[in-house]
N, CA, C and O atoms as a GROMACS GRO file, in nm:
protein
  508
    1MET      N    1  -3.380   0.571   1.120
    1MET     CA    2  -3.202   0.592   1.007
    1MET      C    3  -3.134   0.743   1.131
    1MET      O    4  -3.150   0.864   1.111
    2GLY      N    5  -3.069   0.687   1.234
    2GLY     CA    6  -2.987   0.813   1.307
    2GLY      C    7  -2.910   0.894   1.260
    2GLY      O    8  -2.885   0.901   1.140
    3ALA      N    9  -2.866   0.959   1.338
    3ALA     CA   10  -2.760   1.106   1.339
    3ALA      C   11  -2.684   1.099   1.187
    3ALA      O   12  -2.622   0.998   1.157
    4PRO      N   13  -2.692   1.198   1.108
    4PRO     CA   14  -2.582   1.134   1.014
    4PRO      C   15  -2.435   1.156   1.094
    4PRO      O   16  -2.418   1.240   1.182
    5VAL      N   17  -2.334   1.065   1.046
    5VAL     CA   18  -2.227   1.051   1.094
    5VAL      C   19  -2.122   1.143   1.068
    5VAL      O   20  -2.102   1.181   0.953
    6ALA      N   21  -2.050   1.184   1.167
    6ALA     CA   22  -1.938   1.279   1.124
    6ALA      C   23  -1.798   1.203   1.061
    6ALA      O   24  -1.733   1.132   1.137
    7ASP      N   25  -1.762   1.217   0.946
    7ASP     CA   26  -1.736   1.120   0.826
    7ASP      C   27  -1.533   1.224   0.769
    7ASP      O   28  -1.431   1.188   0.710
    8HIS      N   29  -1.586   1.358   0.839
    8HIS     CA   30  -1.443   1.471   0.812
    8HIS      C   31  -1.374   1.484   0.924
    8HIS      O   32  -1.438   1.460   1.027
    9VAL      N   33  -1.287   1.508   0.932
    9VAL     CA   34  -1.160   1.541   1.019
    9VAL      C   35  -1.102   1.599   0.978
    9VAL      O   36  -1.065   1.557   0.869
   10THR      N   37  -1.039   1.744   1.021
   10THR     CA   38  -0.951   1.781   0.971
   10THR      C   39  -0.842   1.809   1.162
   10THR      O   40  -0.870   1.791   1.281
   11PHE      N   41  -0.740   1.853   1.096
   11PHE     CA   42  -0.632   1.832   1.209
   11PHE      C   43  -0.492   1.890   1.167
   11PHE      O   44  -0.451   1.845   1.060
   12ARG      N   45  -0.388   2.006   1.246
   12ARG     CA   46  -0.248   2.007   1.204
   12ARG      C   47  -0.157   1.910   1.269
   12ARG      O   48  -0.178   1.838   1.366
   13SER      N   49  -0.067   1.922   1.207
   13SER     CA   50   0.031   1.882   1.249
   13SER      C   51   0.135   1.968   1.304
   13SER      O   52   0.164   2.080   1.262
   14ILE      N   53   0.210   1.881   1.438
   14ILE     CA   54   0.261   1.982   1.522
   14ILE      C   55   0.425   1.872   1.538
   14ILE      O   56   0.432   1.753   1.506
   15GLY      N   57   0.491   1.922   1.572
   15GLY     CA   58   0.666   1.894   1.603
   15GLY      C   59   0.733   1.932   1.492
   15GLY      O   60   0.702   2.002   1.395
   16ASP      N   61   0.860   1.861   1.532
   16ASP     CA   62   0.976   1.915   1.408
   16ASP      C   63   0.899   1.854   1.256
   16ASP      O   64   0.864   1.908   1.151
   17ASP      N   65   0.897   1.738   1.302
   17ASP     CA   66   0.832   1.634   1.227
   17ASP      C   67   0.740   1.617   1.183
   17ASP      O   68   0.674   1.514   1.203
   18ILE      N   69   0.687   1.765   1.066
   18ILE     CA   70   0.516   1.787   1.020
   18ILE      C   71   0.492   1.640   0.896
   18ILE      O   72   0.562   1.602   0.802
   19LEU      N   73   0.351   1.586   0.956
   19LEU     CA   74   0.274   1.501   0.869
   19LEU      C   75   0.254   1.559   0.715
   19LEU      O   76   0.200   1.669   0.705
   20ASP      N   77   0.290   1.500   0.611
   20ASP     CA   78   0.192   1.511   0.464
   20ASP      C   79   0.123   1.398   0.517
   20ASP      O   80   0.130   1.346   0.628
   21PRO      N   81   0.038   1.364   0.393
   21PRO     CA   82  -0.124   1.246   0.363
   21PRO      C   83  -0.019   1.129   0.376
   21PRO      O   84  -0.048   1.062   0.475
   22ILE      N   85   0.095   1.081   0.310
   22ILE     CA   86   0.177   0.965   0.316
   22ILE      C   87   0.240   0.932   0.470
   22ILE      O   88   0.205   0.822   0.515
   23ASP      N   89   0.336   1.019   0.564
   23ASP     CA   90   0.321   1.009   0.683
   23ASP      C   91   0.191   0.927   0.735
   23ASP      O   92   0.180   0.804   0.738
   24ALA      N   93   0.063   1.053   0.786
   24ALA     CA   94  -0.020   1.063   0.788
   24ALA      C   95  -0.063   0.881   0.793
   24ALA      O   96  -0.105   0.816   0.888
   25ALA      N   97  -0.036   0.839   0.660
   25ALA     CA   98  -0.105   0.685   0.661
   25ALA      C   99  -0.102   0.647   0.726
   25ALA      O  100  -0.188   0.618   0.810
   26ALA      N  101   0.133   0.602   0.708
   26ALA     CA  102   0.213   0.548   0.763
   26ALA      C  103   0.125   0.531   0.893
   26ALA      O  104   0.054   0.438   0.934
   27ASP      N  105   0.148   0.626   0.930
   27ASP     CA  106   0.117   0.623   1.151
   27ASP      C  107  -0.034   0.605   1.107
   27ASP      O  108   0.002   0.488   1.108
   28LEU      N  109  -0.121   0.605   1.082
   28LEU     CA  110  -0.282   0.531   1.103
   28LEU      C  111  -0.231   0.403   1.082
   28LEU      O  112  -0.199   0.336   1.180
   29VAL      N  113  -0.215   0.349   0.945
   29VAL     CA  114  -0.153   0.204   0.964
   29VAL      C  115  -0.098   0.155   1.085
   29VAL      O  116  -0.153   0.068   1.153
   30ARG      N  117   0.013   0.212   1.114
   30ARG     CA  118   0.093   0.159   1.233
   30ARG      C  119   0.008   0.109   1.374
   30ARG      O  120   0.039   0.010   1.440
   31TYR      N  121  -0.149   0.234   1.414
   31TYR     CA  122  -0.201   0.220   1.469
   31TYR      C  123  -0.300   0.157   1.476
   31TYR      O  124  -0.341   0.109   1.582
   32VAL      N  125  -0.370   0.142   1.339
   32VAL     CA  126  -0.421  -0.002   1.396
   32VAL      C  127  -0.362  -0.078   1.386
   32VAL      O  128  -0.342  -0.134   1.494
   33ARG      N  129  -0.300  -0.130   1.283
   33ARG     CA  130  -0.244  -0.286   1.351
   33ARG      C  131  -0.141  -0.305   1.522
   33ARG      O  132  -0.105  -0.409   1.578
   34SER      N  133  -0.121  -0.168   1.558
   34SER     CA  134  -0.140  -0.182   1.696
   34SER      C  135  -0.222  -0.253   1.797
   34SER      O  136  -0.212  -0.348   1.874
   35GLU      N  137  -0.331  -0.139   1.750
   35GLU     CA  138  -0.455  -0.182   1.899
   35GLU      C  139  -0.553  -0.316   1.799
   35GLU      O  140  -0.653  -0.363   1.854
   36ALA      N  141  -0.516  -0.367   1.656
   36ALA     CA  142  -0.555  -0.493   1.649
   36ALA      C  143  -0.491  -0.601   1.751
   36ALA      O  144  -0.526  -0.672   1.845
   37LYS      N  145  -0.399  -0.576   1.693
   37LYS     CA  146  -0.267  -0.673   1.833
   37LYS      C  147  -0.325  -0.639   1.956
   37LYS      O  148  -0.357  -0.745   2.009
   38ALA      N  149  -0.348  -0.566   2.012
   38ALA     CA  150  -0.326  -0.585   2.142
   38ALA      C  151  -0.487  -0.595   2.203
   38ALA      O  152  -0.529  -0.621   2.316
   39ARG      N  153  -0.544  -0.570   2.098
   39ARG     CA  154  -0.679  -0.644   2.110
   39ARG      C  155  -0.779  -0.755   2.064
   39ARG      O  156  -0.898  -0.782   2.084
   40ARG      N  157  -0.686  -0.801   2.001
   40ARG     CA  158  -0.652  -0.947   1.952
   40ARG      C  159  -0.789  -0.957   1.835
   40ARG      O  160  -0.828  -1.056   1.773
   41THR      N  161  -0.832  -0.843   1.833
   41THR     CA  162  -0.919  -0.810   1.679
   41THR      C  163  -0.864  -0.848   1.553
   41THR      O  164  -0.745  -0.823   1.536
   42PRO      N  165  -0.924  -0.899   1.465
   42PRO     CA  166  -0.851  -0.899   1.307
   42PRO      C  167  -0.931  -0.771   1.246
   42PRO      O  168  -1.045  -0.743   1.210
   43ILE      N  169  -0.795  -0.708   1.257
   43ILE     CA  170  -0.892  -0.550   1.183
   43ILE      C  171  -0.698  -0.564   1.084
   43ILE      O  172  -0.594  -0.623   1.114
   44ARG      N  173  -0.726  -0.503   1.004
   44ARG     CA  174  -0.600  -0.510   0.894
   44ARG      C  175  -0.616  -0.340   0.823
   44ARG      O  176  -0.721  -0.275   0.819
   45ALA      N  177  -0.516  -0.308   0.785
   45ALA     CA  178  -0.497  -0.156   0.725
   45ALA      C  179  -0.358  -0.162   0.571
   45ALA      O  180  -0.266  -0.237   0.539
   46ARG      N  181  -0.383  -0.112   0.549
   46ARG     CA  182  -0.297  -0.117   0.409
   46ARG      C  183  -0.279   0.022   0.378
   46ARG      O  184  -0.400   0.047   0.377
   47PRO      N  185  -0.220   0.148   0.347
   47PRO     CA  186  -0.136   0.221   0.299
   47PRO      C  187  -0.159   0.208   0.136
   47PRO      O  188  -0.090   0.123   0.080
   48HIS      N  189  -0.250   0.286   0.055
   48HIS     CA  190  -0.215   0.322  -0.107
   48HIS      C  191  -0.232   0.442  -0.131
   48HIS      O  192  -0.311   0.513  -0.068
   49ARG      N  193  -0.145   0.490  -0.248
   49ARG     CA  194  -0.135   0.599  -0.304
   49ARG      C  195  -0.154   0.546  -0.446
   49ARG      O  196  -0.122   0.432  -0.481
   50SER      N  197  -0.218   0.658  -0.539
   50SER     CA  198  -0.326   0.626  -0.637
   50SER      C  199  -0.208   0.695  -0.736
   50SER      O  200  -0.116   0.755  -0.682
   51TYR      N  201  -0.212   0.688  -0.829
   51TYR     CA  202  -0.131   0.737  -0.927
   51TYR      C  203  -0.175   0.888  -1.012
   51TYR      O  204  -0.109   0.939  -1.103
   52SER      N  205  -0.288   0.936  -0.962
   52SER     CA  206  -0.325   1.092  -0.918
   52SER      C  207  -0.236   1.181  -0.812
   52SER      O  208  -0.208   1.301  -0.807
   53GLY      N  209  -0.202   1.057  -0.723
   53GLY     CA  210  -0.149   1.086  -0.620
   53GLY      C  211  -0.266   1.046  -0.490
   53GLY      O  212  -0.232   0.966  -0.403
   54ALA      N  213  -0.370   1.092  -0.489
   54ALA     CA  214  -0.393   1.031  -0.397
   54ALA      C  215  -0.392   0.953  -0.253
   54ALA      O  216  -0.383   0.831  -0.266
   55VAL      N  217  -0.399   1.001  -0.118
   55VAL     CA  218  -0.353   0.963  -0.036
   55VAL      C  219  -0.478   0.808   0.029
   55VAL      O  220  -0.580   0.862   0.070
   56THR      N  221  -0.484   0.706   0.038
   56THR     CA  222  -0.552   0.655   0.118
   56THR      C  223  -0.588   0.475   0.183
   56THR      O  224  -0.584   0.370   0.119
   57VAL      N  225  -0.616   0.496   0.311
   57VAL     CA  226  -0.586   0.364   0.364
   57VAL      C  227  -0.706   0.271   0.373
   57VAL      O  228  -0.798   0.288   0.452
   58ARG      N  229  -0.696   0.150   0.268
   58ARG     CA  230  -0.802   0.050   0.340
   58ARG      C  231  -0.790   0.031   0.450
   58ARG      O  232  -0.680   0.011   0.501
   59VAL      N  233  -0.899   0.032   0.514
   59VAL     CA  234  -0.937  -0.050   0.697
   59VAL      C  235  -1.035  -0.194   0.643
   59VAL      O  236  -1.130  -0.181   0.566
   60TYR      N  237  -1.000  -0.303   0.688
   60TYR     CA  238  -1.075  -0.439   0.665
   60TYR      C  239  -1.053  -0.457   0.809
   60TYR      O  240  -0.955  -0.465   0.883
   61TRP      N  241  -1.193  -0.462   0.820
   61TRP     CA  242  -1.320  -0.537   0.923
   61TRP      C  243  -1.415  -0.502   0.883
   61TRP      O  244  -1.462  -0.468   0.774
   62GLN      N  245  -1.462  -0.519   1.040
   62GLN     CA  246  -1.620  -0.508   1.070
   62GLN      C  247  -1.706  -0.592   0.988
   62GLN      O  248  -1.716  -0.527   0.883
   63GLY      N  249  -1.774  -0.700   0.974
   63GLY     CA  250  -1.861  -0.737   0.857
   63GLY      C  251  -1.715  -0.805   0.743
   63GLY      O  252  -1.754  -0.809   0.626
   64ALA      N  253  -1.623  -0.835   0.754
   64ALA     CA  254  -1.536  -0.895   0.663
   64ALA      C  255  -1.490  -0.769   0.504
   64ALA      O  256  -1.420  -0.803   0.408
   65ARG      N  257  -1.566  -0.610   0.527
   65ARG     CA  258  -1.544  -0.520   0.478
   65ARG      C  259  -1.425  -0.439   0.470
   65ARG      O  260  -1.387  -0.403   0.581
   66PHE      N  261  -1.358  -0.402   0.378
   66PHE     CA  262  -1.261  -0.297   0.329
   66PHE      C  263  -1.355  -0.172   0.359
   66PHE      O  264  -1.464  -0.158   0.304
   67HIS      N  265  -1.294  -0.066   0.465
   67HIS     CA  266  -1.350   0.020   0.440
   67HIS      C  267  -1.248   0.133   0.430
   67HIS      O  268  -1.171   0.143   0.525
   68THR      N  269  -1.229   0.275   0.262
   68THR     CA  270  -1.172   0.343   0.267
   68THR      C  271  -1.156   0.524   0.364
   68THR      O  272  -1.234   0.618   0.384
   69VAL      N  273  -1.028   0.497   0.393
   69VAL     CA  274  -1.019   0.717   0.475
   69VAL      C  275  -0.928   0.715   0.411
   69VAL      O  276  -0.831   0.640   0.410
   70LYS      N  277  -0.964   0.828   0.334
   70LYS     CA  278  -0.888   0.941   0.269
   70LYS      C  279  -0.830   1.007   0.270
   70LYS      O  280  -0.907   1.100   0.244
   71ILE      N  281  -0.688   1.072   0.287
   71ILE     CA  282  -0.649   1.175   0.352
   71ILE      C  283  -0.536   1.300   0.287
   71ILE      O  284  -0.420   1.277   0.251
   72ALA      N  285  -0.599   1.421   0.285
   72ALA     CA  286  -0.561   1.495   0.180
   72ALA      C  287  -0.426   1.630   0.287
   72ALA      O  288  -0.369   1.608   0.394
   73SER      N  289  -0.420   1.721   0.222
   73SER     CA  290  -0.343   1.833   0.241
   73SER      C  291  -0.470   1.947   0.203
   73SER      O  292  -0.537   1.954   0.100
   74LYS      N  293  -0.474   2.012   0.300
   74LYS     CA  294  -0.497   2.134   0.241
   74LYS      C  295  -0.432   2.304   0.246
   74LYS      O  296  -0.351   2.334   0.333
   75ALA      N  297  -0.463   2.372   0.179
   75ALA     CA  298  -0.408   2.470   0.190
   75ALA      C  299  -0.395   2.544   0.305
   75ALA      O  300  -0.287   2.601   0.313
   76ASP      N  301  -0.447   2.556   0.368
   76ASP     CA  302  -0.453   2.601   0.479
   76ASP      C  303  -0.343   2.602   0.565
   76ASP      O  304  -0.319   2.684   0.654
   77GLY      N  305  -0.238   2.438   0.510
   77GLY     CA  306  -0.158   2.380   0.666
   77GLY      C  307  -0.221   2.273   0.708
   77GLY      O  308  -0.148   2.185   0.754
   78ARG      N  309  -0.368   2.245   0.709
   78ARG     CA  310  -0.430   2.181   0.849
   78ARG      C  311  -0.379   1.996   0.699
   78ARG      O  312  -0.314   1.995   0.594
   79LEU      N  313  -0.452   1.884   0.775
   79LEU     CA  314  -0.489   1.724   0.709
   79LEU      C  315  -0.638   1.767   0.670
   79LEU      O  316  -0.695   1.875   0.688
   80LEU      N  317  -0.676   1.662   0.617
   80LEU     CA  318  -0.812   1.633   0.597
   80LEU      C  319  -0.829   1.442   0.595
   80LEU      O  320  -0.799   1.401   0.483
   81VAL      N  321  -0.852   1.376   0.650
   81VAL     CA  322  -0.907   1.293   0.663
   81VAL      C  323  -1.078   1.262   0.666
   81VAL      O  324  -1.149   1.332   0.738
   82SER      N  325  -1.120   1.183   0.606
   82SER     CA  326  -1.259   1.147   0.540
   82SER      C  327  -1.274   0.940   0.508
   82SER      O  328  -1.205   0.849   0.461
   83HIS      N  329  -1.389   0.955   0.562
   83HIS     CA  330  -1.431   0.826   0.490
   83HIS      C  331  -1.558   0.845   0.454
   83HIS      O  332  -1.611   0.948   0.497
   84SER      N  333  -1.652   0.742   0.356
   84SER     CA  334  -1.787   0.700   0.336
   84SER      C  335  -1.818   0.696   0.511
   84SER      O  336  -1.767   0.676   0.621
   85GLY      N  337  -1.961   0.738   0.427
   85GLY     CA  338  -2.022   0.736   0.604
   85GLY      C  339  -2.039   0.550   0.642
   85GLY      O  340  -2.056   0.512   0.758
   86ARG      N  341  -2.030   0.464   0.542
   86ARG     CA  342  -2.067   0.309   0.542
   86ARG      C  343  -1.965   0.247   0.672
   86ARG      O  344  -1.972   0.135   0.722
   87GLY      N  345  -1.844   0.388   0.714
   87GLY     CA  346  -1.826   0.286   0.746
   87GLY      C  347  -1.828   0.366   0.898
   87GLY      O  348  -1.718   0.373   0.954
   88GLY      N  349  -1.906   0.405   0.945
   88GLY     CA  350  -1.971   0.448   1.050
   88GLY      C  351  -1.901   0.481   1.203
   88GLY      O  352  -1.788   0.518   1.232
   89ARG      N  353  -2.014   0.452   1.281
   89ARG     CA  354  -1.866   0.540   1.370
   89ARG      C  355  -1.795   0.448   1.413
   89ARG      O  356  -1.686   0.482   1.460
   90ASP      N  357  -1.819   0.353   1.412
   90ASP     CA  358  -1.721   0.279   1.415
   90ASP      C  359  -1.565   0.350   1.404
   90ASP      O  360  -1.482   0.380   1.490
   91LEU      N  361  -1.568   0.364   1.250
   91LEU     CA  362  -1.476   0.402   1.176
   91LEU      C  363  -1.407   0.536   1.264
   91LEU      O  364  -1.287   0.556   1.282
   92SER      N  365  -1.514   0.613   1.309
   92SER     CA  366  -1.482   0.778   1.309
   92SER      C  367  -1.412   0.746   1.484
   92SER      O  368  -1.316   0.796   1.542
   93LEU      N  369  -1.496   0.660   1.517
   93LEU     CA  370  -1.397   0.633   1.700
   93LEU      C  371  -1.266   0.636   1.626
   93LEU      O  372  -1.193   0.731   1.598
   94MET      N  373  -1.254   0.503   1.602
   94MET     CA  374  -1.140   0.419   1.553
   94MET      C  375  -0.982   0.571   1.484
   94MET      O  376  -0.865   0.601   1.510
   95LEU      N  377  -1.097   0.613   1.390
   95LEU     CA  378  -0.967   0.751   1.329
   95LEU      C  379  -0.906   0.888   1.525
   95LEU      O  380  -0.800   0.933   1.566
   96HIS      N  381  -1.014   0.893   1.560
   96HIS     CA  382  -1.034   0.978   1.644
   96HIS      C  383  -0.938   0.953   1.765
   96HIS      O  384  -0.842   1.023   1.799
   97ASP      N  385  -0.987   0.829   1.827
   97ASP     CA  386  -0.822   0.722   1.926
   97ASP      C  387  -0.724   0.753   1.904
   97ASP      O  388  -0.643   0.795   1.986
   98TRP      N  389  -0.700   0.731   1.729
   98TRP     CA  390  -0.551   0.764   1.676
   98TRP      C  391  -0.484   0.895   1.692
   98TRP      O  392  -0.371   0.919   1.735
   99LEU      N  393  -0.572   0.970   1.650
   99LEU     CA  394  -0.589   1.150   1.633
   99LEU      C  395  -0.528   1.190   1.763
   99LEU      O  396  -0.408   1.221   1.769
  100ALA      N  397  -0.618   1.190   1.885
  100ALA     CA  398  -0.604   1.189   2.024
  100ALA      C  399  -0.497   1.123   2.076
  100ALA      O  400  -0.432   1.178   2.165
  101ALA      N  401  -0.457   0.978   2.022
  101ALA     CA  402  -0.350   0.933   2.126
  101ALA      C  403  -0.201   0.982   2.093
  101ALA      O  404  -0.120   0.997   2.184
  102SER      N  405  -0.154   1.015   1.912
  102SER     CA  406  -0.118   1.120   1.879
  102SER      C  407  -0.033   1.217   1.965
  102SER      O  408  -0.107   1.275   2.045
  103ASP      N  409   0.121   1.262   1.979
  103ASP     CA  410   0.156   1.353   2.011
  103ASP      C  411   0.229   1.409   1.893
  103ASP      O  412   0.345   1.444   1.912
  104ARG      N  413   0.172   1.423   1.759
  104ARG     CA  414   0.210   1.506   1.633
  104ARG      C  415   0.077   1.531   1.576
  104ARG      O  416   0.076   1.538   1.453
  105CYS      N  417  -0.051   1.550   1.644
  105CYS     CA  418  -0.153   1.611   1.650
  105CYS      C  419  -0.225   1.709   1.691
  105CYS      O  420  -0.231   1.734   1.811
  106SER      N  421  -0.280   1.769   1.618
  106SER     CA  422  -0.352   1.940   1.732
  106SER      C  423  -0.458   1.991   1.629
  106SER      O  424  -0.459   1.964   1.509
  107ASP      N  425  -0.519   2.044   1.676
  107ASP     CA  426  -0.644   2.097   1.660
  107ASP      C  427  -0.803   2.003   1.578
  107ASP      O  428  -0.846   2.039   1.469
  108ILE      N  429  -0.856   1.909   1.642
  108ILE     CA  430  -0.894   1.811   1.577
  108ILE      C  431  -1.007   1.871   1.590
  108ILE      O  432  -1.043   1.946   1.680
  109CYS      N  433  -1.104   1.807   1.426
  109CYS     CA  434  -1.169   1.920   1.432
  109CYS      C  435  -1.321   1.848   1.376
  109CYS      O  436  -1.380   1.942   1.322
  110TRP      N  437  -1.408   1.723   1.368
  110TRP     CA  438  -1.467   1.701   1.356
  110TRP      C  439  -1.587   1.726   1.290
  110TRP      O  440  -1.664   1.758   1.380
  111ARG      N  441  -1.655   1.731   1.170
  111ARG     CA  442  -1.747   1.727   1.068
  111ARG      C  443  -1.824   1.625   1.016
  111ARG      O  444  -1.754   1.529   0.983
  112THR      N  445  -1.975   1.607   0.993
  112THR     CA  446  -2.060   1.556   0.912
  112THR      C  447  -2.001   1.594   0.765
  112THR      O  448  -1.907   1.673   0.771
  113ARG      N  449  -2.044   1.544   0.609
  113ARG     CA  450  -1.971   1.524   0.488
  113ARG      C  451  -2.053   1.659   0.413
  113ARG      O  452  -1.997   1.720   0.322
  114ASP      N  453  -2.222   1.710   0.473
  114ASP     CA  454  -2.287   1.794   0.471
  114ASP      C  455  -2.165   1.951   0.571
  114ASP      O  456  -2.107   2.036   0.503
  115GLU      N  457  -2.155   1.950   0.714
  115GLU     CA  458  -2.129   1.993   0.772
  115GLU      C  459  -1.973   2.069   0.657
  115GLU      O  460  -1.981   2.179   0.603
  116TRP      N  461  -1.888   2.005   0.651
  116TRP     CA  462  -1.758   1.993   0.510
  116TRP      C  463  -1.821   2.082   0.413
  116TRP      O  464  -1.779   2.198   0.411
  117ASN      N  465  -1.890   2.056   0.354
  117ASN     CA  466  -1.927   2.115   0.223
  117ASN      C  467  -1.989   2.236   0.216
  117ASN      O  468  -1.984   2.303   0.113
  118ASN      N  469  -2.072   2.288   0.356
  118ASN     CA  470  -2.094   2.378   0.373
  118ASN      C  471  -1.971   2.499   0.466
  118ASN      O  472  -2.003   2.617   0.479
  119GLY      N  473  -1.892   2.466   0.498
  119GLY     CA  474  -1.813   2.563   0.614
  119GLY      C  475  -1.815   2.537   0.709
  119GLY      O  476  -1.706   2.523   0.765
  120ASP      N  477  -1.931   2.514   0.780
  120ASP     CA  478  -1.950   2.501   0.927
  120ASP      C  479  -1.834   2.451   1.047
  120ASP      O  480  -1.735   2.378   1.056
  121PRO      N  481  -1.902   2.524   1.117
  121PRO     CA  482  -1.800   2.476   1.235
  121PRO      C  483  -1.767   2.320   1.286
  121PRO      O  484  -1.820   2.233   1.216
  122GLY      N  485  -1.708   2.286   1.369
  122GLY     CA  486  -1.739   2.143   1.335
  122GLY      C  487  -1.670   2.102   1.491
  122GLY      O  488  -1.610   2.204   1.525
  123ARG      N  489  -1.657   2.020   1.576
  123ARG     CA  490  -1.616   1.994   1.682
  123ARG      C  491  -1.550   1.890   1.722
  123ARG      O  492  -1.528   1.792   1.650
  124ASP      N  493  -1.503   1.906   1.874
  124ASP     CA  494  -1.397   1.798   1.883
  124ASP      C  495  -1.353   1.616   1.852
  124ASP      O  496  -1.251   1.557   1.818
  125ALA      N  497  -1.522   1.568   1.893
  125ALA     CA  498  -1.542   1.442   1.888
  125ALA      C  499  -1.559   1.436   1.806
  125ALA      O  500  -1.510   1.535   1.753
  126PRO      N  501  -1.631   1.342   1.699
  126PRO     CA  502  -1.745   1.277   1.592
  126PRO      C  503  -1.851   1.227   1.676
  126PRO      O  504  -1.946   1.172   1.620
  127ALA      N  505  -1.848   1.238   1.822
  127ALA     CA  506  -2.010   1.101   1.823
  127ALA      C  507  -2.028   1.245   1.980
  127ALA      O  508  -2.125   1.241   2.056
   0.00000   0.00000   0.00000
């Protein structure tokens, strides 16, 4: 078994057009679709908002499986994006590429689930 996957990332929205979880989900879906088209890879994504208000994006790829990405606002103004470890490093790297390519995101900070739960300091990249 390898090292734990950094599957929790926080970031701040910058600029005049502040991202909320729904906006971030739509932005992620646009990014995934453009990457799939550019790479000619069968990757699909769709946003979802539950009755409870939780925002998720379902990403379909990697062995024909859906991976759920959760997006939530934190009290300090950051957004938290997380996924289960099943998505692995590949999903974390895709999320990192999305955030790094965006001109709407700053202060990107990655942690594993345990690091997030313990309030440990994070790092600039998932790997």
